[in-house]
N, C-alpha and C positions, 0 to 999 in steps of 0.2 A: 503495500498501498501505501502509494508517494505522501511523502510526509506536505503538511497543508505549507508554502508557505507565510514568513509572519506579513502581517501585513508590519507596512512603516510608516509611522509617523513623520508631524510635522518636526522633535522636539530631537526625533533619528537622525534624521537630514540636516540640522545644525550639530551636533553631536560631535556626527561623523563626516562634518564640512571642517572643523573645527579641528578634531586628532589630524586630519587629514595634512591640515594648513602646517600644525606643529610638526608632523613629525620630516615632514619633505620642505619646510618651507619655502615652498611655492605653494601657486593655488590651482587648482584644475584647471584644464584648458580648455576643453568644456565640458555642457551638463553631459554630454556622453560617454566624455571619458571615465567622471563622476561619480558616475548609476554604473556603466559595468564594472569596473572596479571593485565598485562598493555590490552589486547583484541586489540591485533594484532597477526600473523603469525612469527611460524619458519622463513619460507620464505617468507616473507617481511622486520625477521631484519637482514636474508641470501644476499635481494637485496643490501647490502648497505657494511656490517660487514660481515668477516671472522666466529669470534672470539669477546667474550665479551671485551678482552685484545686486541684487534685491535680496537675495540670502547673506550679502552682507551686511546690507544694511536691519536684514531683521532680527541679528545674532544683538548689535546694538541696543535696536529696540526692545529684546526682551530682560534684556540687562536691568533698563531702564523700568518693562512692566514690571518682574518679579523684584526690585524693588518697594514699588506702589504699593506690590504686594504683600511682604512681609509686614511695610507701615502700618499696614491693617489689623494687620494682627496682633499690634499692638492697642491695644483697648482707649489710655490713654490719647496716645496720639489726634486722632479728631477733637483735643477739646485745647491741643496745644493754641500758638499766635501762630500766629506768618512765619515771624523769625522764628522761630523753636520749629515749626514742621519742613523748614528749610533745609535748617541745621542736620535735620533727621536724614530727611530724604538724604543729605550732602556726605552724613559718613555711611550710610545702608547703602548708598549707589558704591563708593568708594569701594567701600568690605566686598560686593560682588565682583565691582573689574578686579581689588586686588587677589579674589579667587580665582581669577581669568588673566593675573598678567600677562603669560607669557602669550593666548591668545594677544592681545588689545596689543599692549606692545608692537606683538608681527604684523600685526593687521594695519596699523595706524605709521607704521614705516615700509611701505613695500617699494611707495611710487616715492621716487625726493623729489618729484613736488607735492610739495605737504598738502593744497588746496586737492588734488587727488584722494589720494587719501581720508580726509573729511566729508568727500562723499559718501561714505558709509554712515554717517551719522547722522544722514538727514529728515529720518526716520525719526530717530532717538529727538533730536529740533523739535518736529513737528508736538511731536511728545511732551517736551519735556514745556513746549514753549504756553499750551493746553493746561498745564498741571499748572504753572507761572500764574494764570488766569483764574484759577478755581481757588487756588488757596490767596487770593487777594483779596485784603477786606477793605473798609472802609478809612480805617487810618492809617491808608497808605492811598488813599484815593482823594485826589480833588474837589472839593469842592462844587466846583460849579463843573454840572454837567457838559456843556459842549467840549470840552478839557482833557474828560477824562479815557472817551476813547486814545487821542494821540496817549493820553497818558499810558496806559495799558498796556501800546503795542512799545512804547519806550522800554516802561516792568519789561515787558519779556525778551525784549534786545539783550538787552544789556547780561538780564540773567542770564541769558543764554552764554555772552561772549565773556563771565563770569567762570562758569560751570568750563566754558574750556581751556583757561586761565590753567583753572583748577587740571585739568586733565592734562593739561602740556607743566604742572610745576609736580603733579605725580611720576607721572611717564619720569620725569628725569631725577627724580628724587631716590637718594642712594643709604636715607635713612633706618636704622633698626624698626621693621614695624613698621613704614614708611611715615614716624610718628613725624616729621613735620610739615606732612602734607596734613594731618591731624590737627596742626598750629597753621597751616593755612587758612585751612577749611574757618576753624573758627570765627578767625582775626578778620578777613576779608565777605564774608556773610554779615557779620555785626558791622562794619565800616559798610557796607554795601544800604543794611537797616538805616542807620545814619543821615546816608543820602536821601535815604527815598524819603525822610521827617516830612513830609507834607504842610506841616504847622505855622514850619515862617512863610512859605507861599502863599495858604489862604490868606494871611495877615496882609501878605502885600496885597492882592488880589483886592482882598475888601478895601482897605486902603488908595486904591486906585480908584476902583470906584466910589468912594466916596469924594477923591477931592475932584470926578467927572463929572458928580452931578453936581456939589456947589459951583465948577464954571459955569456950566449949564444953566442952572437954574440959578444965579449971580446977577446973568446979564438983564 
């Protein structure tokens, strides 16, 4: 009786791909070669991914998704303010990256052009920006609604830039247990939230409106 072939899952393909990249030090030449070598069909691959590049992007998105899953397993997390949610995200995300450090370093250094390597992070970028928008609270929003949309986009982009700077620091960190990265995270997140303090800006806008009205109605 023929042995029933195991149904390959999305997670199986991700795991196989990461292992091949680490063991061979290079990417598979094509979906055909990748599938044939690991005894599954191209059709099975295309059930989950459109291209090998799409698979690479999904790996970093899965690191993000696993981070969010772990955060929500902590019953206290939902009660955290925005800054502590962001700190929790950073520490958890970089723990997951550290567990997969060999792959992350290799994947992000394949091409001499750093911008080409960063293409792998496009799905991560989209997911992270959505996350920032979700945890953004009124404490960090401008009171004037017409400015809030522009402000939110600015916060998302600056948060992404900060994550990329932290990633670069982590990649170059040679300290035991990457303790310097932990310090970098804490100090940079604290500094960014100080800069996000909108109270002075709200006061300036309110003062500007007062001056404008005084000029108009005093004529």
